[in-house]
N, C-alpha and C positions, 0 to 999 in steps of 0.2 A: 598680632597677638591672637592666639587661639583660646581654647578653654584654659582657665585657671581654677584650681581646686584647692581650697584651704579649709581643713577641718578646724573650726574655731574651738571645739572642745567635744569630747565624747567619753561617755562612761555612764554608770548607773545614776549619776546625779544630774545629767543633762547632756543633750546632743544638739549640735548645730554646725552646719557646713555652708561655706560661702562658695558659690559657683559663679564665675565671671566669664563673660565673652566680650568681644569688642563693643556690643550694644546693650547687653543685658546683665543684670546682677540679681541672683536669687539666693535665698536661704533655704536649704533643705532642713526642715525641722527648726524649732525654736524652743529648745528645752533648757538652755542655760537661762539665768536671770536676764532680764532686759538690760540691766546695768552691765553685766558681763559681756553680753553681745555687743553693746555699744562701745565698751572699752576695747574689746578685741578687734572690732572693726576699725576703731581709731588707731590702734597699734599698726594696722596695715595701711593706714592713710585713707580709710574709707569712712563713710558716715551712713547712718540709717536712711538719710534722705536719698542716698544713691541706690538703695535697694528697690527693685521693681516688684518683687513678689515673695511670698513664702510658700513652700511646698511642704505638706505634712504627710508623713508615712502612716501615722496612726495617732490616737487620742491620748495616749499615756502622758502623764505630766512631764516626764523627762524628755519629751519630744515636742510639747506644745505649751509648756508652763509660762513662757514669756508673753503669750498672746494678750493677756489682759493689759499689760503695760505698753507693749509695742503698738497695739492697735489704738490705744489712747493717744500715744505720741504721734502716730502717723497712720492714716487709713490705708494700709497696705492690702492689696488683694491676697487672699489666702486660698490656695488650691488644695482641695481635699475631696475625697469621695463623700457621699451623703452620710453613710454610717459613722465615719470619723467626725464629721461636723456635728452630727447629732449626739455623739458620745462625749463631747465637751460640754459639761453640765453647768458651767458658769454662764447663766443667761445674760448677765450684763455684758460679758465679753462677747458672746456670740451675736448679740444684738449690734455690736459695733463692727463686727467683722464684715468686710466685703468679700463674701464667699464666691469662689469660682469652682463650682462643683463639677467633678468628672466621674465617669463610670469606670470602675476598676477594669483594666485591660485597654482602656482608651488611650490614644495618643493625642497630644495637643501641643500648641506652640505658646511660648512666652518670649516675646521679642524674637531674637534669632536663635533661640534654643528650642529644639524638638524634644518633648518629654514623652516617654513611653512608660506607662504604669502596668504593674503586674501584681498578682496576688502572692502573698507570702503567708506561711503558717505561724501565727503568733496569737497569744490570748488577748486579742483586742477585737474591736467591732468588725473591721474589715481592713486589716493592715496591708500595705503595699510596699513594693520596692520600685525603684525608678532606674531607667536608662536614659540619660540626658545626652543628646547629640548636638554637635555644632560643627559644620563645615568638615565633615568626614571623621571627626574625633568623637569619642563617647566615654562617659563615666557612669559606672553602675553603682547603685546603692542597695545593699542587702544587710541591714543592721539589726533587725529583730526578727528572728525566725528560729523555730524549734527543730526543723529538719529541712533538708534540701529536696525540692521537687524537680521533676523534669522540666516543668515550665520555667523555673528560675534559671536553670542552667542554660536553657535555650535563649532566654531573654538577655542574659549578660555575656554571651559568648563574644559579642562585638566590642566589649569594653577595652579601652586602652588603659584606664585606671579603674580600680575596683575598691570601693569602700565596703569592707567585709567585717561582719561581726566575728569576734573571737572572745566570747563573754567569759568563759571559765575554763580552768583546768579541772578535769573531772575529779582527780584525787583531792585537790585542795577544797573543792566544793563538798565532797562527801565527808571529809574530815573536819570541816568547819564546825566548831562547837556552838556558834552563835546563831546558826540558822536552823529552824525547825525542819523536821523531815518532810512535812507537807510542802514547804517552800523549795526544798531540794528537789522533790519530785516534780514540782511545777517547772523549775528551771531545766531539769533533765528531760522533761516530757517533749512530745512531738509538737507542742505549741509554746515551747519555752524559749530557750536561747542556745546558740551554737557554742559548742566546746572548741578548744584549740584544735583538737583532732578533726572535728567535723569541718572546721574552716579550712584546714589543710587539705582535706579530701575534696572540698568544693573547688579550691584553687587548682588542683590537678585536673579536675573535671573540665574546667573552662579555660585552662591556659592555652595561649596561642602565640604566634609570632608577634601579634600586635599588642598583646597585654604587656604593659611596661611597668606598672606600679600597683601594688596592693597595699592599702592602708588598713591595718587591723583596728577595729573600733569597738566601742561599747564594752570595754574590759571591766569586769567586776573589780571593785576596789580591794576586796578581801578574799576572793576566790580565784585570783589569777595574778600573774606578774608579766610585765611587758617582755622580759627575756624568754619566758616560757612560751608565750604566744608566738613571738617572732621565730623562735627556734623551731617550733612545730611546723610552721608553714614553710620557712626557708628550707629545712631539711627535706621536707616532702618534695618541694619544687626541684631541689638539687638532685635528688634521687631520680627524678624524671628528666633531668637534663635541661631544666628551664632556668638557666643561670642568668638570663637576661632580665628577669623580673625583680625589681627592687621591692623589698618588704619593709614597711615602717609601721610604727604603732602610734596611734593617736592618744593624746593625754587628756585628762579631765581638766587640768589646771591651766594649760597654756595652749595656744594655737599650734598646729603642726606646720611644718614648712610647706609653702605653696608648691603645688605640682603644676607644671605648665605643659600643655600639649600644643 
């Protein structure tokens, strides 16, 4: 068995992904409720006791909200950069956390997983993406970013699987009557979230013979639709002849199918 990747849930209400190797299991973000994380792990035949660590991309609640309960249930090491750790304001929680602090841009190991961190532009303290390697395979995470930088494209070119934000359809966002203009500007800004079209452009930028699977993540509940996100990315890939890349969409309510490398 090589790497196994299961997005336990992804969207504006919470994000969490399980990465498994023959020796190591980690959660990338813990933004679902602790109960949901436990239940979804159980659905896969896993338990919290089998998890070796949590990796945090940034301090927003939809990426770290389960820490108060999870760290009370089990003293899992939590890997984050210092600004992210300091940005979690629940002092009771942070006192319980066994922090493993890294510097953005640093590479480190968790068991048999090699983790490479890199900066992404988002309105958080110091948000990061990850490329996680194991035995020649790699999975990339870029799930909260307002625009694509050259650094990002360079860091994820080696990915076999890419967990990629496709937060909104621009027209659905602009026409949404329930969101104030200030929020729309934040989402559309250079430190907001990627649109379907921006995700499609990034997919083309990094597509290679080794890239096998793109899982679209962090979809807005009311400013996007899975069919729109998938079509935007699939159409762009097909126009460039990249028919070997499977495109799926992660859901908020249920785990995605496990991808195995």
